[in-house]
C-alpha angles and dihedrals in degrees: 000000000000123000118233135188128203121247120199110238092211102050107006097241112155122216139180127225100033118261135197094233133028111253091217107043105007092242118157101199118093140181124204120239123192111241102197100149141039146153125260109241101171139007135205138171123219105208104170121038121184110248095006103103118190091354098133132230123317116215114209132185136191104228124195102212118221085231091062120261126088120235138184110241135184109238116234092187137022113285137171133214108281095026120133111236137187115239128210143149119253126217090279092049093252118145111249130185132200132177114268 
């Protein structure tokens, strides 16, 4: 599934997740923009998760989307800070990133 952000029709501000009103101008009309790519700005590894025995490490990244907002994504492949990644939603609607 593709990942989208909302763009305010009145002022062009982009937000994620979607909101009822624009935080900049108060507008209530939005258009959807596909947010398929971004740049990794930070990385972390979650090694121990409560209640998830023997589940392995989870690699997370802060990704500055080319469309504007920054999101936290689960990495599907190894990435480094500064890498360009492709963004998508998985079957459970989690944001996932993989190297382009």
